[in-house]
N, C-alpha and C positions, 0 to 999 in steps of 0.2 A: 231729321232735316238734314239734308246733304250740303256740304260746303262746295261751292265752285272754285275751281283752280283759277287763280288770278293771272291775267296776261301780263306779259313782261312790259315795263314801261319802254316807251320809245325814246331812245337817246339821240340827241343831235349829233353824236359822233358816228352814228350809223349811216349818215347822210352821204351821198354820193359827192365826189369832188365837182366844184363848179366848171363851167366850160372854159374859163380862163385857166384854172388850174390844170386841167386836163390838156389844154392846147400846150402850156409851157412844158408839161412833163413830156408830151409827144415830141416837141421841138428839141428838147434836151437828148432825148434818145436818138433822134435822127442826127443831131450834131455829132454825138459821141459815135456813132456807127459811121459817119462819113470821115470823122478823124481817123478812125482805124483804117478805112480805105485809103486816105492819103499815106498812111504809114506804110501800108501794104504795097502801094505802087512805088513809092520812094525806095523801100527796101528791097524791091525786086532786083535792081540793078547791082548792088553789092552782093546779093546773094547769088547772082548769077556766077560770080567769080568763086564762090564756094561750092555750089551744086546747082545746076540747072533745074534740077526738081525742085529744090527749095524756092527758085525764082518763079517756077511755074505755079507753085502753091500760092505764092504772094500775088501773082498776076490773076490767078483765078479768084482769090479773095477779094481782090480789088475790082473785079468785074461782076461778082455776085452780091457784095455788099450794098451797092446802090439800090438794086432792085429790091432786097429785103429791107432796107432802111426805108423806102418809100411805102412798102407794104404795112410796116409796123407804124410808120408815122400817120398813116391814113386810117389805121384801125382803131376804133373806138371801144371802150370796154362795154360789155353787155348792160343793157338797162336793168336795173334792179327794181324788184317789186316794190312799189311805194308801201312804207311801213303801215299805213292804215288798211291797205287792202290785204296786206300779209296778216295783220291782226285779226281782221274778219274771216279770212280763210282758216286761221287756226282755231278760231272761236267756232266756226261751223264744223270743223273736224272734230273738236272735242265734244261739241253737242251731238253730232252723229254718233261718236264712239260711245258716249254715254248712254244714248238711247238704245243702241245695239246691246250694251252690256247690261242694261236694266231689263230688256226683254228676255235675254238669254237664248233667243233663237237666232239662227243663221239667216241672212236674206237668201231668199230663193231666186237663183239666176234665171229662172224661167219667167219671173215677173218684169224683167227688164227686156226692152227691145234690143235689137242686135247692134244699134249704133250707141247704145249706152244711156239713152234717155228713157225715162220711165213714162209709161202710157197709162193714163187713167180712163176708166169707162169701160 
């Protein structure tokens, strides 16, 4: 009798952030980047006395940061596969892997249609 490998338990710590937590995180990131922009714009004037090139870098930073801050603030993390669906996928992969290893034969690629679906009949 063969023992089946047990699936790992789903932990509550694997859950994604709530929408409110995600929004707070994105708002903090946006505020931080806009704070850096303010520093760049204000620093451009004293930097001009030192070097016009440093002032130009600060001005370009002040111009690019708002655009990138908006992009990052509106970006949401990718949706994660729900734990139950992930467990079912792993279980089916394990079952298919065990069936392939029990038979010892490699699947014949000619048995499958070109789009990846198996056709019976």
